[in-house]
VOBA-1610 file (N, C-alpha, C; in pm, whole numbers, padded with zeros to 5 digits, always signed):
BEGIN
Met+01374+00355-00476Met+01351+00362-00619Met+01384+00229-00686Val+01499+00173-00653Val+01539+00044-00712Val+01444-00066-00666Ala+01410-00066-00538Ala+01318-00167-00485Ala+01183-00158-00556Asn+01136-00039-00581Asn+01009-00019-00649Asn+01012-00082-00789Arg+01121-00062-00862Arg+01135-00120-00997Arg+01140-00272-00992Leu+01213-00326-00895Leu+01223-00472-00882Leu+01087-00534-00851Leu+01014-00473-00758Leu+00883-00525-00722Leu+00785-00513-00839Lys+00792-00402-00911Lys+00705-00382-01027Lys+00732-00489-01134Asn+00859-00516-01161Asn+00895-00621-01258Asn+00849-00758-01211Trp+00860-00784-01082Trp+00816-00911-01026Trp+00667-00930-01051Leu+00588-00826-01028Leu+00444-00835-01048Leu+00409-00852-01196Lys+00483-00787-01284Lys+00455-00798-01428Lys+00474-00940-01480Lys+00565-01016-01418Lys+00595-01151-01464Lys+00494-01254-01417Thr+00401-01214-01333Thr+00301-01308-01281Thr+00200-01342-01389Gly+00186-01470-01416Gly+00084-01513-01512Gly-00052-01519-01445Leu-00149-01456-01508Leu-00285-01454-01452Leu-00369-01563-01515Glu-00456-01622-01435Glu-00551-01720-01483Glu-00680-01649-01524Pro-00764-01713-01605Pro-00889-01649-01646Pro-00970-01601-01526Gly-01020-01479-01533Gly-01101-01422-01427Gly-01024-01346-01322Glu-00890-01355-01323Glu-00810-01283-01225Glu-00790-01139-01270Leu-00795-01049-01175Leu-00785-00907-01202Leu-00641-00863-01222Arg-00555-00892-01126Arg-00414-00854-01131Arg-00340-00921-01017Ser-00208-00906-01019Ser-00126-00957-00909Ser-00098-00842-00813Ala-00065-00878-00689Ala-00039-00777-00587Ala+00059-00832-00485Leu+00121-00740-00411Leu+00209-00776-00300Leu+00143-00733-00171Met+00155-00816-00071Met+00097-00787+00060Met+00207-00810+00164Leu+00219-00718+00256Leu+00317-00727+00363Leu+00242-00731+00495Tyr+00272-00830+00579Tyr+00205-00837+00708Tyr+00300-00891+00814Glu+00265-00865+00940Glu+00343-00914+01053Glu+00256-01008+01135Glu+00315-01121+01174Glu+00244-01218+01257Glu+00346-01290+01344Asn+00318-01298+01472Asn+00408-01365+01567Asn+00551-01311+01558Asp+00564-01178+01551Asp+00693-01111+01544Asp+00774-01147+01419Glu+00708-01196+01315Glu+00773-01224+01187Glu+00704-01141+01079Val+00784-01091+00985Val+00730-01013+00874Val+00730-01099+00749His+00617-01101+00680His+00600-01182+00559His+00566-01093+00441Leu+00627-01124+00325Leu+00593-01061+00199Leu+00523-01168+00115Val+00400-01140+00075Val+00319-01239+00006Val+00282-01187-00132Ser+00303-01270-00232Ser+00263-01240-00369Ser+00131-01313-00394Val+00030-01238-00438Val-00104-01296-00457Val-00163-01251-00591Thr-00269-01319-00633Thr-00349-01270-00744Thr-00487-01234-00689Leu-00548-01135-00750Leu-00676-01083-00703Leu-00787-01114-00803Lys-00907-01125-00750Lys-01024-01155-00831Lys-01143-01080-00772Ile-01237-01040-00855Ile-01360-00977-00807Ile-01465-01087-00791Asp-01524-01097-00670Asp-01624-01201-00646Asp-01761-01156-00696Asp-01860-01240-00675Asp-01996-01213-00724Asp-02058-01089-00660Asp-02011-01052-00541Asp-02063-00933-00473Asp-01988-00806-00512Gly-01891-00817-00604Gly-01814-00701-00647Gly-01698-00665-00555Lys-01665-00755-00463Lys-01554-00730-00370Lys-01426-00793-00425Ile-01314-00726-00399Ile-01185-00779-00440Ile-01140-00881-00337Lys-01105-00998-00384Lys-01062-01108-00297Lys-00929-01164-00346Val-00852-01223-00256Val-00731-01295-00293Val-00775-01426-00358Asn-00727-01450-00479Asn-00762-01572-00549Asn-00656-01681-00527Arg-00529-01644-00541Arg-00420-01740-00522Arg-00306-01675-00445Val-00240-01752-00362Val-00115-01709-00297Val-00003-01774-00377Leu+00082-01692-00435Leu+00190-01743-00520Leu+00316-01770-00440Gln+00351-01677-00353Gln+00470-01692-00269Gln+00444-01629-00134Asn+00498-01690-00030Asn+00491-01634+00104Asn+00633-01638+00159Ile+00698-01522+00162Ile+00838-01514+00202Ile+00849-01456+00341Asn+00913-01528+00431Asn+00941-01478+00564Asn+01063-01387+00552Ile+01042-01256+00564Ile+01147-01158+00544Ile+01259-01176+00645Asp+01225-01207+00768Asp+01327-01223+00872Asp+01421-01339+00838Glu+01367-01448+00786Glu+01450-01562+00749Glu+01532-01533+00623Ala+01475-01452+00533Ala+01545-01420+00408Ala+01673-01339+00433Phe+01669-01255+00536Phe+01787-01175+00567Phe+01883-01258+00647
//
């Protein structure tokens, strides 16, 4: 519950550039490392949602 509120507040503070839809968080694993990535999303000409900007890429394993 607390983590949800913190992440929600983090996303609200993201400044969007013209044409950007919203900010989002993405979690992925690569080479046995877990990353939390903050991105902004945009709709392309084909109507697909695409990542427009990567704001932060945090290696969770290193953060702990």
